[in-house]
N, C-alpha and C positions, 0 to 999 in steps of 0.2 A: 675611829680606827684603832685597833689594838696596837699599842706601841711596843717595838721590839725590846726596849730597855726600860720599861716601867717597872717600879719595884714590885716584886712578886708577892702575892699573898698565897695562902694555902690552897693548892690545887686550882689556881686560876686557869682559864683556857690557855692551852699552849699556843704560842704564836707560830704561824706558818713561817715567818721570816726567821725565827730562831731555828726551826727545823732545817731551813735551807743552809744556814750558817753551819750547823752541826754536820749535815750531809756533805757539804763541800769540804769542811775541815777534815772529817774522817777520811774522805777520798784522798785528800792531799797527803795525809799521813800514811795511808795505805799504799799509795803509789810510790812514795819515798821508801817505804819498807820493802816493797817488791824490788825496786831499783837496787837497794842495798843487798838484798838476798841474791840477786842475779850477778852481783860483783864479788861475792865471797871468794876469797883466794887471790883476788887482784888488789891493786892499790884501791883502798875503799875508805877514805876518811869520812868521818861523820859530819864535819863542819859544813861542807857543801849541801848535804842533805838537810841539816838544821836550818841553814840560811834560806834555802828554797821553800821549806815548809813555813818558816816564820814570815817570809814575804807573802806567801799565799794567805796565811791566816790574817795578816793585816788587811789585805784586799777584801777578804770575805767578811770581816767584822766592821770595816770602815762605815758602810751605810747604816748599820745598827747604831754605832757609836755616835756618828754625826747627826743622825735623825733624832736620837734622844736629846742631844745637846740643843739642837735647833728648836725642838718642841718645848724644852725647858725655857728657852729664851723667848718663846712666842707668847708668854704671859697668858696662857689659857686658851689661845686660839688653836683649836684642834683641826681646823681645815688644813688640807695638804695642798700647797702650791706645787707646781712642777719642780721647782728647785729644792723643795723639801721632800720630794718623793723618794722612795727607796730605790727606784730604778735610776733616777738621775744621780743620786748620791753614790751609787755603786760605780757609775761611769766616771764621776768626779774623782773617786778614790783611785781608779785605774790611772787616770790622767795625772793625778798628784804624784803617785809613785814614779811614773815615767819622768815627770819634771824634776823630781829630786835626784833621779839617776843622771839626768842630763847635766846638772850643775856640778856633779862630782869632779870631772876633770878640770873644769874652769876654776872652781873654788877650793878644791882639795878637801872639802867637807863632805862627809858621807853620813846621811841621816839613818842609814839602815839599822844600827843598834837600837835607836829609839823606836823605829817602826816595828822591828822584831819583837821588842819587849811589849809594846802596846798590843800587837797582834796576838801573841801567845796569851797574855793576861786576859784580853777581851774574850778570846775564844774559850778559855777556861771558865770565865764567869758565865758566859752565855750557855755553855754546855751544862754546867751545874744547875742553872736555873731551868734549863730545858728538861733535865732529868727530874727535877723536883715537881714540875708542873704536868708530868705525863704519867701514864700507867707503866708499871715495870715491864710487862711483857711487850708492850708496843715499843717502848724505848729500846729494849734489848733487840727486838726484831729490826729496828732501823739501824742500830749500831752494827749488828752482825751483817745486815744487808748492805750497808755502806762499805764494810770491809770486803765482802764478796764482790760487790760491784767494782771496787777499785782494782781487784785482781783481774776481772774481765777487761776493764779499760786499759790496764797495763798490757794485757795480752794483745789488744787491738793496736795500740800505738807502738809496741815493741816487738810485735810478732812478725814483722817484715823487716827488710833491710834498709828501710827509709830512716828509721830511728831505732836505737838499740842501746841498752846499757853497756854493751861491748862493741859499740860502733868503732871506736878508735882501735881497739884490739883486732877487730875484723879487718880493718884497713891494713894494719901492720902485718897481720898473718897472711892474708891472701889478696888484698886490694879489691875484693869483690863486695863493694858497698855501693849504695845507690847515689847517683850524682845529685839528686834533689837536695839532700841535706848539705852537701858541700856547696851547692849554689846559694842556698839561702843563708848559710853561714858566711860565705864570701860577701854577699850583699850587706849583711848586717855589720860585718867587720869594716867595710869601707865607710858605712855611715858612722860607725863608732870612732874610727881612726881619723878619717879625712873629712867627715861631714858631707860626703858626696854620695848621691844615690847611683851606685854603679857596682859592677862585679869586679872591676879593677884588674882584669887579666892582661891589659896592655895600656897602662896609664889610667887616668880617671875620667874616661869618657862617660858623661851622664847617660843613664839607661832609663827609658820610660818603663816603669814597672810599679805594681801595687806593693810598695815596700813599707807599708804602715806597720805591719807586725814585726818586720825586721828592725825597724827603728825602735819599737817598743822593747824588743828583746835586747837590743844593744844597750838601752838605758838600764834595764833590769840587771843585765850582766855586770854593769858598772856598780850598781848598788850592792850586789852580792859578791863582787870581785871574782867573777867566774869567767873562764874562757868561753867564748861564744859557742864553740862546738859542744862543749860540755853542757852549757845552758840549754841548748836545743835538745839534748838527750835527757836531761834531768829537770831543769828549771821549767821548760815549757810544759811537759806533762803534769808536773806537780802544781803549777799555778793555773794554767789555762784550761786543762781538761775538766777539773771541778767547776771552773767558772763557766764553761760551756753548758754543763747540765744545770748548774745553779742559776745561771741567767735565764734559761728556759723556764725553770720552776718559778723564778721571781716574776717573770712576765705573766705566768698563769695566775699567781697569787695576787698580783697587782690588779688584774682584770677582775678577779673574784672579789677582792676587797671593795671594789666600786659598788657592789650590790649588797653590802652589809646591811643597808637600811631595809632590805627586803627580808631580813631575818636569817641571813646566811651566817653560819658559825665560822669561827676563825680557823679551827684546827682541822682543815680538810686533809692535810698531809698525814693525819693519824688514820685515815681510811685506807685499808690495805688495797682496795680496788684502785685507788689513785696510783699507788706504786706499781700495781700490776699493769696498768695501761702504760705507765712510764717505761717500764722494762720492755714491754712488747714493742714499743716504737723504737727504742734504742737498740735492742738486741735482735729483734726480728722474730716473727712467729711462723715462718716457714724455713726449711733448711737453707743454709748459706748457699749451697749450689744452685738452688732455685732462685734465690734473690739475685745472685750474680748473673744468672741467665737472663734476667729481665732488667739488668742495669740498676738494681737497688743494692749498692755496695755497702757492706757493713763495716768497712775500715776507713774509707776515704775521708769521712767527716772528722776523724781524729788524727789521721796521719798528715792531713793538710793543715798546717798551723794557721794559715791565713783564714781558712774556712772556720776552724775551731774558734778563733777569736771573733770573726765577723758575725757569726750567728748570735751569740749572746749580746754583743754590743748593738746589733740592729734591733733585736727584740726589746732591749732596754730602752733604746731610743724611741721605738714605737710605743712602749708603755709610758714613757715620759710625755709623748705627744697626747696620748689618751688622757692622762691626768690633767694636762694643760687644758684640753677642751672640756673635760668634766668640770673643772673649776669655773669655766665660763659658760656652762650649760644654760643657766637662766637667761643669758643674753643671746644664746644661739637660736632661740625659737623664732625670732623675728629678724627683720632686716635692720632694726635699730639696736645696736649693742650698747651696753653700759660703757662708760668711759674706761679705756684701757690704761694700765700703768705703763711706764716706759719699759719696764722689764718684759711685760707681755708683748708689746709691740716688737721689741728686739728679738724675742723668741721666734716670732713668726717671720720677721723680715731678714734676720741674720742666722738665728739658730738652726732653722730647718734647712736652708740652703747649705750652710756649713756642714751640717750632719750628713747631707747627701754627698758632698764632696769628700768628707773624711771616709765615708764608706767605700768610695772608689779607691782610696789608698790602702784600705784593708783588703778588699776583694771587689773586682770590677762588677761581678754579677750582682752584688748587693746594691751597688750604686744604681745599676740599671733597673733593678726591681723596685728599689726605694723611690726612684724618680718616677717610674711608671705608676706606682701606687699613689704618689703625691698628685700626679696629673689627674688620675681617676677621681681622687677625693675632691680636687679643685672643681671639676665639672659635675660630679655626682651630687655634691652638697651645694652646688651653685655658689661656691665661695668667690668665684671670679667677679661676682657683683660687688664685692667689697674691695675698695682700692688697695688696702693693706695686703690682702691675700693675693690679689692679682699681681701686685708688685713682687711679692714673695715668689710667685710662680715664675715670673720672668727672671728673677735673680737665680732661682734654682736651675732654670734651663741653662743660664750662662755658666753657673758653677758646674753643672753636669758636663757641658761641652768642653770647658776649660780643663777640668780634671781628667776627662777621657784622653785628651791628647798627651797627658803627662803620666798616665798609668798604663796605657795600652801599647804594647809592642807592635810596630807595623807588621811584623811577621805573623801576628795572630789575626790579622784582617785578611782572611783567605777567601772571602766571597761566598757565594751561594753554593750549597751542597745539600741537595734534597735528602732528608732522612739520614743524615750522616751518622748520628749517634746510634740509630737502629742498625745500620749496616755494619758499624764497627764493633758494637758492644752488646747487642741483643740477638740471640739466636732466632732465626726466622720463624721457627715453630711457635715462639712465644710472642711474636708481634701482635697478634689479636688481643693479648692480655696486657700489653705494655702499659697502656694508659690506665687501666684498672689497677694494676699492681703497683706501678711506680707512684701513682697519686692516691694510693689506697687510703691513707689517713686523712687526706683532704676530702675524699669522697665520703668517708665515714662521718667526719664532723658535719659535713653539709647535710647528709641524710638524717642523722639523729637530731641535729639542730632544727631542721625543718619540721621533723616530727614533733619535737617539743613545742614548736610554735603552732601546731595544728594545721600545718600546710599540707593539704592532700590533693589539691588540683592546681592547674596553672592559674586559675583565677585567684586562688588563695595565695599563690606565690607572687602574683602581680600586686595584690593588695598589701602583702607584708613588705614588699620592696618599696611601694609608694609611701607607706607609713614609716619607712626607715627602721623597721623592727629587726631586720636581718643584715645589718651592715657588716657584722662580723663574718657572716657567710659570704658576702660579697668580697670582703678583703681576702679570705682564703681562696676563693675562686679566681680572683684577679691574679694573685701571686702564682697560683698553680698554672694558669694559662700562660702568663708571661714567662714563667720559668721553663715550661716544657717547649716553648717555641724555638729558642736558639739551637737546640740539638736537632730540630727538624729542618732548619733552613740554612745552616752554615756549618763549616768544619771548625772545630775547636780542638786544638792539639791535645793529645793525651786523655781524651774522654772528659775534658773539663767542662763540657756542657752539663755534666752531673751537678756541678756547683751552681748552676742556675735552677735545674729542675728539683733538686733535693731540698731547697729552702722551704718549700711548702710543707714538708714533713714536720719541721720544728715549729713553724707557725701554727699548723693544725694541732700539734701536740699541746702547745700553750693554750689554745682555745679549748681543746677537749678537757684538759685538766682544770681549767678555770670554771668549767660548768659540769665537772664530773658527777656530783651528786644528782643534779637535775637530769643529766643525760642517763644516768643509771635508773633513775626513777621513771623515766619515760618508757622503759621496757620492763617495768615490774608492776603492771596494773592488773595482773591476773587475779581474779577473785579466789580467795582461799576458803576452804570449807572449815567451819568451826565445829569441833566435836564436843558433845556434852561430857563425855568421859575420855579425856586425853589418854592415849596409850602410854604404858609405862615400860613394856618389854621392848627389846631392841627390834624384833621382827615387826611388831605392831608399829613402831615408830617409822621403820622403813616403808611400811605400807602407806603411811601418810604423805610420803614424798610425791610431789606431782610429777606426771609424765614429762611436763615441760622442763622441769629441773633435770630430769634424767637425760633428756635429749641434749640439753645445753652442756651438761657435764661430759657426755659422750663426745660431742663435737669439740670440746675444749681439750680433750686428752692429747690429740696430736699437736695442738697449738702449744700446750705446756711442754710436751716432749721436745718440740723444736726449740722452744725457748731455752730449755736446759742444755740441749745439745749445742746450740749456737754459743751459749755462754762459756762452754768448755773449749771450743775449737781454738780460739786465739791464745788463751793462756798456755794450752798444751803446745801450740806451735812455738810460742816464745821460749818455753822451757827446753824444747827439743833443739832449737837453734842455739841456745846457750850451751847446752851439753855438747853439741857438735863442735863449737869453737874450742871449748876446753879440751875435748878429745884430741883435736889436731895439735894443740900446744903441748900435750903431754909427751914424754919420751916414748918412742915406739914400743919399747919392751913393756912399759906399764900400760900403755893404751891398748895393747893387744889382749891383755887379760881383763880389761875393764869393759863391762857391757855397754853397748852403744845406746844412745837415746836416753829416755828419762830414768831408766834403771841405773845407769852409771853416773848420773849427775851428782849424787851425794859423795861419790868417791873422787870427784875431779876438783877438789878445792885446795890442793896443796900449793901454798904460795911459792915455794921454791921451784917446783916444776913449772908452774905457769909463768913465772918471771923469766926462767931460763928459756922456755919455749918462745916467749915474746921477744927477748933480746936476740934470738937467733933467727927470727923471721925475716922474710924478704924485704919488707919495707921499714924495718925498725930504724935504721940510720936516717932515712928520709923523714919519717914522721917525727922522730925525736929532735932532729935539727930544726925542722920547720916550727915545731911547737915552742922550742926554746926562744925563737925570735919574737914570739908574742909576749915574752916576759919583759921586754925593754920598756922603759918609761913612756907614757903617752906622748909627751912632748918630743921625745926622740923618734918614736915610731911615726909621728905625724909628718916628719920631714924625710922619711926613709922609704925606699922602694926596694924590691927584690928582683934579681936577675939570675935565672938558671939557664945556662947554655944548653942548647938542644942536643949536644953530644953527651949530656949526662943521662944516659939511659936508665939509671937507677930511679931517677925521678919521672922521666917522661913515659915510662912503662909501668908505673906503680899501680894504676887502675887496670883491672883485668876483665871487667864486664864487656860484652860485645859493644863496639862503637864507643868505647870509653875514651878514645884519644881526644874527642871533641871537648870532653869535660876535664881533661887532665889539669889545665891551669887552675881549676877551682881548688885543687889540693893545697897549693901554696897559699892562695888568698884566704882559704878557710883555716888552715892550721897556723900560719905565721901572722895572720892579721895585718898583712902588708900587701900593698898593690904590687903588681909585677910590671917590669919594663920588658918589652919585646917578649911577651909571654903567650902569644897565640900558638895554637897547636902547630905541629910541623907540616910542611908542605906535603900534600897528598892525603892528609887526614880529611875524611868526609865530615864537614861541619854541618851543624844544624842552625837554623835561623832563630831558634827559641832561646830562652834563658838569658837573653841579652847579648848572646854571642854575635848576632847579626849587627849589633851596633859598632863592632870593631872591624877594622879592615883585615881581610884574610891575607895570608902570605902569598906573595907572587914569585918568590924564589927561596931557595934554601938559605939558612943562616950561614954567614961566612965569618972569618976571624975578625974582620973589621967591625962587625956588629957587636963584638964583645969588648971593644976597646973602651977605656975610661972616657975618652972624649965623646964617643958616640953615645954611651950610656948617659953621661951627664947632659948632653944636648937633648936627648929624648926626655930625661927626667925634668929638665928645666921647664918644659911645656906645662907641667903640672905643679910648678913651684916646689919641686922636690930637689933637695941639694945633697942627698946621701943615698948611695946605692950599695947594697950588699950583694956581691957575686958569690953564689953558693955552688960548690962543686963537691962531688963525692968520690973519694979515693980510698980504695981498699976497705970498703964498708965504713969509712969515716967521712963525716961532713966537714968541709973546710969553708968557712965564710970569710970573704975578703971585703972589708968596707972601702968604699971609694967616696971621698969628700969632694963635693963640687962647689967650690966657693963662689963661682960666678952666678949660681942660681939664686933667685930671691927666696928668702926664708918665708915660711908660711906664718 
């Protein structure tokens, strides 16, 4: 197997893994550049951008660095065990950075400067070698394409009000921001400050939720010394969106590298058709309005940070499992296996169950699908005949059940609801096409893969299945069927059944890209006429083009048109929203003569105007006071809670979206990084059971003066071993914070 860090000779084959590192790194840099551009005129320091990019580059280069070192230490053994595979090492690198972030508050030591230097230096070295080993025009195409792709990705993640380079400014200006970002930031803050999985709106009541990504971001925010709300707007896109696409590509390349012995070349990522398929799956080949009509959303997979992280991690776990079984392939043909090492036994007995449980903390849908696939493999491959795998199956079932109770909100268990996703999110006229379009890429892979295997009849299919020649097809089909099921049989709030049914798209993409050249070849067996005197004139050359090629080109025209159109929708929406915010902050006299929309954007960058508009906005005092609370030392913050009396309308009406009163407590927990005491929404507010709010007791009466007394606040705080409460009030557009010391409470 071509090693990602072997010394390069003149024009050696370019490593696919090097291409993945370059693609991810350029995306990260491109996203940071877009973020910076969208904040021109506002406070816009370069240090947070540099830290986020440096952390990302370390994550992307870690598997290449560590794999090179491990192979050097292997003394000539070129076989790849699961723990030396690119997929596992990437997972290990992610876990390492999180662990280093976790020890920062306890030890006071921050390894980020070392990680950043290693990441930047390693990326520079890999990038230069990648340039040296490839053709100039292909390299230029990938570099330019990576930059353009990062602009599209930036538009997707920042084109709505979930996340935005001006999220904080939009809250200060109008309060019209989405509560999802406030909720996840609140949860992450509670994990970072108090080490408790909760939203912290009225004490530290534990909330069952899939808070794995929130824990990860809390640790990375400590590494980069970033406020968590800022990390969600900048750090998450810069680090995890490239990881999303890079992990999918690494899964494809890992599967492809398995078949190197069959004469498959390494540099498949130099094939432009490879990237065309990749773009088609990511961006979509029919207009966004049509995709939305059939529940194929082109933004949700990036605006949901838990999904964005869970997809590449689950694919890399699957790739690691494949490498593990490939290494044991000689023993897998019979019932008698060669002696296993302790490491191999632990991988099966502990590693797989733990991986299933960890997926639950990232995204419940992935744990369910991963467990379902494991059960299918256990019976399909008759692994239950072996005591080790049978025991692993039992342990996995226990891990699944135990994890489910800790990551699933009771409010989400809403029972049977026939065709709920269709009724809620798919127009009835499109119902007959839903299965075809929603699962299109799975269908495509299954069809072309069966064709490449020569399967033309049901008898052929039965034979191929019995010979285990199409296990990959079975995997895609199982995940597609399991994923589409929940939306048909139960209600999942907010259309989140999509996060079950969409998984198959990325799995199918990985398999398609892993076999791209073979699948392309399966459709290119048309005999070509050889001419004795090849034409030299243009017209004569056109005459030699086959009708089949003309028809294919004609059919691809609308596909390419939709691809280009879809790639522009989100960046334009992001830029327009940015211009709209700036326009509202400008003085009325200047804004009146400034063109609205994109045309006026270049004129709306004056720092003095923007700063003055921000300081005079409705929520400035609230936002500024809360964010300043997050600057206190970790040790002090850990023993402190926040109380905002309900007569402080400046705070309790700061969110303006319809139904926002239920989510108002998240503003304090997100910005101040502190838990609230008596912070439930006011009496009469229509609460929702989701987001963990249902874990807290609703108000049964209006707040009275006694509820604000130091004795009452200290008594309530003592329940959570908190001995300091800050009472925050707003008077004449000023915030006044009064600390209350509670000496009787036990220190944390």
